[in-house]
C-alpha atoms as one frame of an Amber mdcrd trajectory, in Angstrom:
protein
   0.057  -0.082   0.109   2.920   2.265  -0.505   1.769   3.716  -4.016  -0.087
   7.067  -3.479  -3.076   6.043  -5.921  -3.757   2.996  -3.848  -3.517   4.919
  -0.419  -6.075   7.635  -1.776  -8.365   4.683  -2.838  -8.234   3.280   0.778
  -8.678   6.879   2.080 -11.719   7.439  -0.283 -13.162   4.182   0.760 -12.730
   4.808   4.503 -14.129   8.324   3.983 -17.359   6.943   2.400 -17.715   3.978
   4.839 -17.281   6.625   7.761 -19.871   8.622   6.284 -22.325   5.878   5.874
 -21.745   4.467   9.347 -22.046   8.266  10.818 -25.489   8.514   8.540 -26.652
   5.261  10.163 -25.902   6.232  13.712 -27.003   9.856  13.616 -30.233   9.179
  11.901 -31.803  12.377  10.431 -28.908  14.647  11.389 -26.859  13.424   8.599
 -28.577  11.996   5.608 -27.827  10.971   2.065 -31.266  10.213   0.605 -30.598
   6.326   0.969 -28.382   6.644  -2.329 -25.060   5.070  -2.588 -23.867   7.591
  -5.116 -24.024  10.191  -2.695 -22.001   8.314  -0.037 -19.344   7.532  -2.827
 -19.242  11.136  -4.216 -19.195  12.573  -0.777 -16.321  10.334   0.443 -14.449
  11.363  -2.609 -14.919  15.028  -1.836 -14.082  14.240   1.834 -10.852  12.339
   0.828  -9.696  15.357  -1.590 -10.482  18.156   1.393  -8.656  15.884   3.895
  -5.600  15.740   1.731  -5.451  19.289   0.567  -7.259  21.705   3.145  -7.024
  19.832   6.244  -3.235  20.015   6.582  -3.376  23.810   6.368  -6.239  23.977
   8.773  -4.319  21.850  11.377  -1.024  24.035  10.936  -3.013  27.295  11.355
  -4.758  25.962  14.446  -1.620  24.408  15.984  -1.823  26.561  19.111  -5.451
  25.639  19.905  -4.561  21.960  19.116  -1.525  22.049  21.606  -3.604  23.988
  24.074  -6.389  21.700  23.988  -4.215  18.467  23.963  -5.618  17.368  20.502
  -9.250  17.943  21.399  -9.440  20.529  18.961  -9.023  18.141  16.160 -12.758
  17.226  16.724 -13.868  20.804  15.893 -11.580  20.356  12.638 -12.965  17.075
  11.808 -16.608  18.607  11.814 -15.499  21.614  10.103 -14.362  19.302   7.251
 -17.601  17.424   7.153 -19.748  20.508   7.175 -17.609  21.757   4.312 -18.479
  18.644   2.539 -22.009  19.237   3.205 -21.954  22.691   1.903 -20.123  21.792
  -1.125 -22.100  18.671  -1.982 -26.026  19.455  -1.496 -27.375  15.973  -1.405
 -25.320  15.131   1.738 -27.139  16.924   4.455 -25.817  17.599   7.840 -28.358
  19.663   9.829 -25.838  21.417  12.153 -22.092  21.712  13.557 -22.806  19.366
  16.334 -23.963  16.560  14.079 -20.794  17.561  11.897 -18.481  16.851  14.777
 -20.109  13.697  15.781 -20.074  12.455  12.185 -16.276  13.384  12.093 -15.580
  11.509  15.127 -17.383   8.354  13.797 -15.401   8.837  10.562 -11.903   9.088
  12.608 -12.854   5.875  14.633 -13.644   3.952  11.314 -10.415   5.364   9.919
  -8.583   4.228  12.891  -9.942   0.754  12.853  -9.585   0.240   8.918  -6.123
   1.674   9.311  -5.142  -0.906  12.260  -6.703  -3.714  10.346  -4.836  -3.029
   7.024  -1.436  -2.363   8.762  -1.513  -5.698  10.585  -1.371  -7.571   7.482
């Protein structure tokens, strides 16, 4: 999994899976109209945002991350989810609290999938 394209495909899959799990757990606070295409497209957009925009936001908010002992990352993950929701209308997130919860679910799914793939 050292090739960049393969890593991107895994990141895309994990983002889509995380969004699907978050929508299942959070009910009507995160909705995608029960269409798989919405999850796939939103996962792609989230993967691209996490590659391009998230590192810049993390560097700019490094003092807040250090001061909060890393808890500010939950806010950053929520911002990334709400940004995807604003850029791609079929994915609907009701408020920032739901986006933060979805970001936590996506982070947990990312951790679990990465752990499973690195064991092999």
